[in-house]
N, C-alpha and C positions, 0 to 999 in steps of 0.2 A: 456700239452702233445705235443710231436713233430709231426708236420705234415710233410709228405714227398711230395716234388714237383719234379716230373720227367719232365725234359725238354730235347728234342732231336732236334738237328739241322740236316736238310736234305738239302744237297747242292752238286751239281755237276757242274763244270765249262764247258764252251765251250773251250776246250784246243786248243792252237795255234799249228798248224802242223809244221813240220820241214821245215821252209820257207827259201829258199836260196837267196843269193844276186842276182843271175841271174833270180829269179822269179819276182823281182821288175819290174813292168810295164808289165809283161806278165801273171801273175796269180793273180787275184783279189779275190780268195777264200782263206780265212785265217784259217778256222777251219776244222779240219780233220774229215770227216764222212765216209771214205772208208779205206779198207785195214786191214789186221790182225796185228795191232800194238798198242802200248800203248798210242797212241794219237788219236785213233779212238773213238770219243765221243759216237757214237751209241753202239759200242761193249762194252765200259766201263760201260755205263749206264745199259745195259742188264745184264752184268756180276754182277754188284753190286746189281741189282734188284733180280737176281736169288739167290745170296749168302746171301744177307742181307735184303733188303726191304720186299720182298714177304714173306719169312718164319717168319720174326719178326712181320710183320703186322698180319699174321695169329695167332701167339701166343698172341699178344696183344688184338686182337678182341675177342678171347676166354676168355682171362683174364677179359676184360671189361664186358663181359656178365656174367661171373662167379662171379665177385665181383663188384657190383654196386657202391661200395665206392672207387674203383680204378679210378684215374684220371691221365691224361697225358697232357703235353703242347708240341707243335711242332712249329718250324718255318721252312718254305720252301723258299729257294731262288727262284726268278722268273725263272732263267735260269734252275734250276732243274725241276720245273714244266713244262717248255717248253719241255725239253728233254723227260720227262715221257709221255707227250701228243704225242710227235712225234715218240718215239721209243718203249715205253712200256705202252700203255694205261691201261693194266690190273693192272699195279703197281699203277697208279694214282687212279683207281677205288678202290683198296684196301685201300689206304689212305682216300678216301672219306668215305668208310664204317666205318673207325675208327671215323672220325669227326661226322658222322651221329648218333653215339651212344649218343651224348650229354655229354660225359665224357671227351672230348678232346678239348683243346683250341688251336687255331692257332694264332701265334704272327705275328707282323709286322717286316719288315726289309727293306734293300735296295734291289730292284729287281735284280740288277746285282752283289750282294754280293761285293760291292765296298768300297773303302776308300774315297768316294766322299766328305764326311763331312769335311775332312782335306783340300780339295782343292777348292770346289765350293759348297756353301750353296744352290744355285739355283738348281744345278744338283742333290744334295742330296735330296732336296724336291721333285723334279720330280721323282726320282727313288722310293722314299717312296710312293708317290701317285700311281705310276704304280704298285707297289707291292700290295697296298690295293685293287686296281681294279682287279688284278689277283686273289687274295685270295677270293674276293667277287664272281667273275665269277666261280671259280673252286669249292669252298666249301660253298658258300652262307653265309659267316660269315664276320663280320667286326672286325678286331683286335683292342684291346684297350691297349695292352702291346707291348713295342718295344724292339727288340733285335738287336743291331748293329752288323755289320760284325765282326766275330771273337771275339765277346764279348768286343770290344774296347769301352772305356768309359772315360769321365771326366766331370767336372762340366758344361762346356759349352754345351756339348752334352745333358746333362740332361735338361738344361734350354731350349734348342731348341725343345726337344721332348715334353716338357710340352706345349710350344707355339703351337705345331702341334696337340695338343688335346689328347695325350696319357696319360694314368693313371699310368704307371710304366715303368721301364727300368731295364734290366739285366746287371750285371757286374761280373767280377772275384772277388772272395773274397781273394784278394792278401794280404799276411802278411804285406807288406810294406804300404798298405792302412789302414788295420784294426788295426795294432799294437797289443794291448792286447785284442781288442774286438773279438767277435765271429761272424762268418758268418751266424750263425743259428738264426738270428733275421732279421726283416725288418728294413731298414734304410730310411732316407730321404736325397736326395741331398741337398747340402748347399744352392743352389740358385733356387730350384724348389720344388713345392708342389706336388710331385708324390712319388710313392713307388720305393724303390731301392732294388732289389733282388740280393743277393750275392751268388755266387756259392761256395758250400763247396768243394773245389778242392781236398782235401785229400780223402774224401769218393768217390767223382766222379771218380777220377783217379785210385782208387782201382779197379773199374770196367773197365774203359776205357783203362787203360794202364798196370796195374799190374796183371790183372786177370789170365793171362796164364804164368806169369813169375815163373819158378820153383826156381829161386834165391830169390824170395820174401819170407820172413819168415812166411807170412800168407797163403802161397799157400798150399793146394787148397782153394780157397774162395768158401764157400757154402752159400746158401740162409739163413739158420738159423744163421750162424755166422754173416753175414752182418746185418740181422735183429736185432741181439743182439747189434751190434755197434750203430745202429740207436736208439734203445730203451734206451741205456745208456745216450743219450743226454737229456732225459726227466729231466726237472728241470733246465737245463742250456742252453736251446734253445727252440724256438717255431716252426721254419720251417727249414727243411733240404733240400736245393736246390741241386739236383743231375743233373748237366748239362753236356751233352756230345754229340759228333757226333753220329748220328743214325747208321752209318756204324760200330760202335763198335760191334754191334751184327751181326756176320757172316762174316764180311769183315776184320776188324782189329783184332777181336778175332774170329778165325774160329770156325765152328760148333764142330770140334774135341776137342776143349778146354773145352767143356761143357757149353759154354755161354748161349745157348738156354735153356738148362735144368735149369740153374741158374735163368734166367729171368722168366721162367714158374712157378717157385716156390716162387719167391721173394715176390710178393704182399701178398700171403697167410701167409708167415712167418712173414712179417711185421705186418699184421693185427692180428696175434695171440697175440701180445702184446696189451692189452686193451687200452693203452694210445696213440696208434699210429693211424694215418689215412693218407689219401692222399688228396691233393688239387691241383687245377690248380693255375697258377700265379695270375689270377684275384681273385679267391676265397681267396688266401692267403692275398691279399691286403685288402679285405673286412673284413676278420676275425681278422687280427693282426694289431696292431698299430706300427708305427715306434718308435724304442727305442731311436734313436739319429740321429742327422745330421752327414753326412759323407762328409768331404772335400777332393775332389780328383782333384787337380789343373792340374795334368799331366795325360797323357793317360796311361791306363792299358788295357790289353787284356788277353785272356786265353792261349796264345801261348808261348812256350819256357820257360826256367827257369826264364828269366827276367820279363815275363808277362807284356811286353810293346809292342811297335810297331816295334821293331827291326827285327821281323820275315819278315817284308815287306819293311822296310826302313833302314836296318842295314848296307848296303854298298852303295857305290857311284853309282853303276849300277842301283840298285833299285830306289834310289832317283831321278836319272836323268830321268829314263823312266816314273816314276810317274809324274814328272814335265812336261815332253814333251807331254804325252797323254792328260793331263788336259789343257794345253795351247792351244789345238786345239778346245776347247769348242765353242768359239764365231764363228769361221769359220764353224764348223760343224752345229751348230744350225741355223746360218744365211742361209745356203744353203737349209735347210728344206727338205732334202732328206731322206726318211724313211730308206732305206737300209744303207746309210752312218751312220746315227745316231745309228742304231742297231749295226753296226760293231764297232763303236767308244765305245759304252757302253759295249759291250762284252769284249773289250780290257781293261776295267777298273776293271774287276773281280780280286779280291785280290790274287787268286791262281797264276796268272802269275808272280807276284812279289815274292811270297813265293818260287816259284821254283828257283828264282835267288839268294836266300840266300847262302852265303858262310860260314856260321857258321860251327864250328867243334864240336867234342865230341858228347854228347848225343843229343843235339839240331840238330846238323848237320845230324845225322843218321835219325832223324824223318823227316826232310825236304827231305832227299834222298828217304825215304820210300814212301812219297806221290808224289814225282815228277816223271812224265813219261819220263823225259829227262835224257840223260846220264850224264850230268853235268849242273851246273848253268850257265855256259858259253854258252852251246848249247841253253838253254832256252833264255838267253839274246840275242844271235845272231838272233834267229828266231823272237823274238819280235821286235828287232830293224828293221829288214828287213820288217816286216809287217807294222810297223809304217811309214817307208819310202814310202811304196807303198800306204798307206792310204793318206799320204800327197800329193802324185802324183795324186791320185784320186780326192782329194779336189781341187787341181789346175785345173784339167780337168773339173770338174763340175762348177767351178767358171767361166771358159772360156766359157762353153756352156751357162751358165746363162747370161753372158755378151753379147754373140752373139744374144741370143733371145731378150734381151732388145734393142739391136741396130736394129734388124729387125722390131720390133714393132714401134720404133720411126721413 
């Protein structure tokens, strides 16, 4: 029978404000918390909470109570949890209520939703540890399954995750990786003895991206229709991983599209088929054996048509800024200044580099939709100016530290 595994990503970055060249040396505040604009992090968090998080949490809580067999898995970036604590405590409480049902699993990831694994193994480990602490503090659970930023994955990452004590890892079920194989089974990384969960991107994207498209031949998508698609996999798959951004509900697909009504009826319709049930990722790993090893020597992700890292590293501007922010690691950590470390880590969040993408066609329109900036060049300029001010701040802190040392001696 096919089990259904719903996994939702909850993430909101601390967006960099429109930081001008003349602000360097004069304004040490980089993240916008004021004003009625698309870079105000408080305003955005409250807007998304009102349109998406709170109504969807209410629906899911009722569904979990109505259907004890219904299960969900979530991952929350640390910076999203921070913003909920700061700007919308009622939203965080509603997520806690879901976890408290015992039918919801919380996954691990990097605290700052970063690409640290690509540049600094030590910083990657620190951010994963920080995230574990945050999840324990907020939800009183200890994650055993890992989901890396934007679902990026390769053999080396799987090996590292096993070394860090995790039992499984998520990845995109990309055609270029699977070939003739199906994403509807568990696999094993080629160099690690853990479970590899692959996203069924076709069914996931039917909800996340195509749901409201009147050009789509399957529009309108109803819960009974989707449940039938799931049930048809019986005999040719064991677990259907439906992975998507949580903002799919109410933010990317507005209430007017019928997305909430769809979600409210989906578990019931899936359970009408006697061979279907729901599992968390951990339950999936315990129930099903890996059917084969999967060799993924290059990085994959769930972004853009290429499903690689080009969404964040596809042009010279992105690659240059990523290199520059991570080359500051030693200076930042040596200074041991809490505020400086926090600012440096917030600047690692993958969204900053996503906004600087210059892709065209359909991928470009998706980047434009998510970006709060007027253009990738505006995002690039703001980030460069902030980085230059951060370097100036590092220089000043090093000077102060040197002067203190001289005074003591």
